[in-house]
GUTOR-401333 format. One line per 5 residues: their letters; for each residue y, x, z of N, C-alpha, C. Coordinates in Angstrom, 3 decimals, decimal comma, padded with zeros to 6 digits. Each point is the difference from the previous one (the first is absolute). Layout:
# GUTOR-401333
a = Y/X/Z/Y/X/Z/Y/X/Z | ...
END
This chain:
# GUTOR-401333
myder = -002,726/019,185/-025,947/-000,494/-001,038/000,966/001,584/-001,057/000,583 | 001,109/000,677/-000,143/000,854/-000,486/000,901/000,944/-000,506/-001,491 | 000,229/-001,192/000,062/000,786/-000,544/-000,773/001,245/-000,800/000,315 | 001,156/000,915/-000,064/001,269/-000,615/000,416/000,218/-001,417/-000,256 | 000,169/-000,108/-001,393/000,308/-001,251/-000,437/-001,004/-001,312/000,818
ftelv = -001,085/000,585/-000,096/-000,889/-001,196/000,418/000,510/-000,023/001,848 | 000,111/000,984/000,653/000,350/-000,153/001,180/001,247/-000,942/000,403 | 000,862/000,501/-000,935/001,476/-000,896/000,533/-000,624/-001,278/-000,311 | -000,632/-000,328/-001,359/-000,313/-001,471/-000,103/-000,697/-000,769/001,270 | -000,960/000,910/000,582/-001,089/-000,587/001,019/000,979/-000,275/001,315
kvave = 001,173/001,199/000,013/000,727/-000,158/001,252/000,842/-001,505/000,143 | 000,629/-000,134/-001,071/000,647/-001,082/-000,260/-000,854/-001,657/000,323 | -000,817/000,224/-000,962/-001,065/-001,256/000,336/-000,690/-000,172/001,371 | 000,079/001,035/000,571/-001,023/-000,386/001,788/001,267/000,424/000,983 | 001,147/-000,052/-000,466/000,931/000,019/001,377/-000,031/-001,257/000,691
klked = -000,006/-001,034/-000,461/000,232/-001,144/000,745/-000,973/-000,113/000,697 | -001,649/-000,049/-000,506/-001,165/-000,041/000,520/-000,298/001,008/000,966 | 000,650/001,161/-000,097/-000,412/001,068/001,192/001,002/-000,362/001,375 | 001,071/-000,685/-000,404/001,261/-000,286/000,834/-000,931/-000,989/000,759 | -000,521/-001,512/-000,439/-000,272/-000,690/000,741/-001,472/000,533/000,628
tvlqm = -000,719/000,867/-000,325/-001,215/000,128/000,531/000,144/001,091/000,757 | 001,028/000,958/000,109/-000,077/001,059/000,978/000,535/-000,840/001,456 | 001,244/-000,893/-000,950/000,809/-000,473/001,616/-000,859/-000,808/000,537 | -001,424/-001,022/-000,380/-000,694/-000,590/000,765/-000,804/001,025/001,023 | -000,619/001,117/-000,881/-000,651/001,050/000,904/000,429/000,283/001,228
iqlsp = 001,444/000,632/-000,298/000,643/001,160/000,876/000,138/-001,362/001,304 | 000,505/-001,516/-000,390/000,519/-000,661/000,926/-001,077/-000,196/000,831 | -001,528/000,162/-000,360/-001,083/-000,467/000,908/-000,646/001,424/000,683 | 000,816/001,221/-000,522/-000,416/001,283/000,702/000,673/000,300/001,382 | -000,591/000,208/001,146/000,567/000,144/000,968/000,447/001,637/000,067
eyqke = -000,802/000,765/-000,743/000,251/001,639/000,250/001,442/-000,147/-001,101 | 000,327/-000,413/-001,020/001,059/-000,099/-000,666/001,097/-000,467/000,887 | -000,384/-001,051/000,661/001,170/-000,609/000,841/000,548/000,736/000,853 | -000,624/000,758/000,414/000,140/000,978/001,092/000,561/001,135/-000,208 | -000,338/000,453/-001,136/000,981/000,984/-000,688/001,202/-000,603/-000,562
sdare = 000,277/-000,825/-000,324/001,135/-000,793/-000,651/001,003/-000,079/001,178 | -000,717/-000,262/001,531/001,085/-000,136/000,938/000,404/001,197/000,595 | -001,097/001,307/-000,072/000,404/000,955/000,040/001,038/000,976/-000,574 | 000,137/-000,510/-001,490/000,751/000,453/-000,504/001,467/-000,746/000,024 | 000,349/-001,425/000,391/000,824/-000,309/000,411/000,861/000,586/000,851
laeqq = -001,078/000,464/001,045/000,611/000,614/000,984/000,936/001,313/-000,088 | -001,076/000,516/-000,641/000,851/001,039/-000,403/001,150/000,168/-000,812 | 000,108/-001,140/-001,190/001,271/000,048/-000,270/001,148/-000,456/000,684 | -000,437/-000,948/000,853/000,947/-000,213/001,395/000,611/000,906/000,249 | -000,912/000,969/000,638/000,578/001,231/000,868/000,539/000,939/-000,703
ynela = -000,504/000,077/-001,971/000,740/000,838/-000,612/001,700/-000,361/-000,222 | 000,153/-001,794/000,171/001,107/-000,388/-000,372/000,792/000,742/001,271 | -000,551/-000,484/001,044/000,700/000,409/000,970/000,553/001,700/000,526 | -000,624/000,524/-000,985/000,372/001,547/-000,072/001,538/000,462/000,024 | 000,561/000,794/000,539/001,643/000,500/-000,397/-000,047/000,742/-000,886
lakeq = -000,569/-000,066/-001,076/-000,225/001,132/-001,000/001,348/-000,031/-000,848 | 000,214/001,343/-000,457/000,968/000,123/-000,937/-000,120/-000,799/-001,017 | 000,813/-000,233/-001,052/000,274/-001,084/-001,328/-000,985/001,071/-000,993 | 000,189/001,409/-000,074/-000,981/000,643/-001,029/-001,469/000,071/000,687 | 000,064/-000,114/001,163/-001,473/000,099/000,460/-000,860/-001,278/-000,036
rqvce = 000,882/-001,095/000,142/-000,854/-001,235/-000,069/000,131/-000,466/-001,701 | 000,931/000,671/-000,908/-000,425/-000,144/-001,356/-001,161/000,744/-000,410 | -000,303/001,384/000,460/-000,975/000,811/-000,295/-001,450/-001,008/000,012 | 000,314/-000,233/001,443/-001,556/-000,571/000,177/000,001/-001,551/-000,913 | 000,599/-000,683/-000,085/000,014/-001,247/-000,704/-000,430/000,184/-001,842
vfwdc = 000,417/001,011/-000,297/-000,096/000,705/-001,365/-001,499/000,449/-000,092 | -000,301/000,771/001,454/-001,527/000,273/-000,298/-000,975/-001,286/000,286 | 000,299/-000,932/001,069/-000,646/-001,433/000,101/-000,070/-000,733/-001,228 | 000,846/000,115/-000,811/000,165/-000,962/-001,376/-000,842/000,846/-001,017 | 000,398/001,212/-000,007/-001,285/000,887/-000,973/-001,552/-000,241/000,641
rdrqn = -000,244/000,105/001,321/-001,168/-000,012/000,484/-000,483/-001,881/-000,368 | 000,828/-000,623/000,049/-000,416/-001,686/-000,190/-000,145/-000,203/-001,207 | 000,226/000,611/-001,204/000,278/-000,217/-001,430/-001,257/000,906/-000,252 | -000,258/001,011/000,153/-001,610/000,344/-000,408/-001,418/-000,700/000,920 | 000,747/-000,314/001,393/-001,296/-000,787/000,484/-000,195/-001,307/-001,213
leysd = 001,015/-000,811/-000,130/-000,484/-000,954/-000,690/-000,383/000,449/-001,543 | 000,401/000,722/-000,520/-000,601/000,516/-001,236/-001,110/000,684/000,178 | -000,568/000,000/001,244/-001,461/000,865/000,353/-000,699/-001,408/-000,178 | 000,610/-000,939/000,812/-000,890/-001,005/000,271/-000,327/-001,137/-001,028 | 001,123/000,108/-001,178/-000,064/-000,570/-001,173/-001,244/000,461/-000,815
ysyia = -000,076/001,446/-000,015/-000,809/000,905/-000,663/-001,672/-000,887/000,632 | 000,161/000,584/001,364/-001,300/-000,384/000,482/-000,927/-001,043/-000,303 | 001,124/-001,400/000,146/-000,583/-001,381/-000,283/-000,246/-000,081/-001,608 | 000,424/000,759/-000,780/-000,285/-000,073/-001,562/-001,192/001,217/-000,166 | -000,195/000,864/000,867/-001,263/000,583/000,043/-000,999/-000,892/000,044
glyda = -000,162/-000,602/001,410/-000,871/-000,792/000,362/-000,100/-001,001/-000,874 | 000,621/-000,572/-000,864/-000,234/-000,859/-001,413/-000,942/000,447/-000,694 | 000,635/001,042/-000,251/-000,482/000,877/-000,934/-001,673/000,294/-000,116 | -000,251/000,353/001,013/-001,028/000,418/001,085/-000,987/-001,212/-000,299 | 000,635/-000,956/000,570/-001,090/-001,403/000,339/-000,025/-000,400/-001,809
frila = 000,312/000,225/-000,485/-000,187/-000,436/-001,723/-001,157/000,964/-000,390 | 000,301/001,238/-000,102/-000,603/001,037/-000,326/-001,768/-000,129/000,756 | -000,088/-000,505/001,313/-001,171/-000,162/000,679/-000,722/-001,663/-000,456 | 000,774/-000,569/-000,183/-000,381/-001,382/-000,748/-000,599/000,071/-001,353 | 000,584/001,338/-000,955/-000,548/-000,030/-001,227/-001,220/000,803/000,111
alfr = 000,308/000,586/001,037/-001,352/001,014/-000,290/-001,605/-000,777/000,352 | 000,663/-000,878/001,141/-001,119/-001,083/000,371/-000,197/-000,922/-000,747 | 000,349/-000,787/-001,143/-000,172/-000,627/-000,633/000,089/000,328/-001,580 | -000,479/001,417/-000,414/-000,349/000,383/-001,239/-001,161/-000,611/-000,401
END
C-alpha cells in the first residue's frame, strides 16, 4: 500500500498548498495562537537559563530532531488525508 516514490512526488506537489492552507487555519485558531504564545514564552525562559554550552547544545539537538520528526509526521498526515479523501471519493462514485 505504501509507495515511496508516489509519496515523495505528492510531498513536493502539495507543499505550497499545505503551507497556504495551514497558515490560514492556524492564524484563525485561538487554540493554536495560545500554544504559540506559550511556546514563545518557554523559549524566552530557556534562553535566559544559565546553561553550560554542552547542556544547551544537547537541548538544541534534541529539539531539532523533534522538530524535524514533527514536520515529517505533519507531511505524512497531510498526504494520508489526501489519499484517504481520494479513496473515499473513488468508493462513492463507483
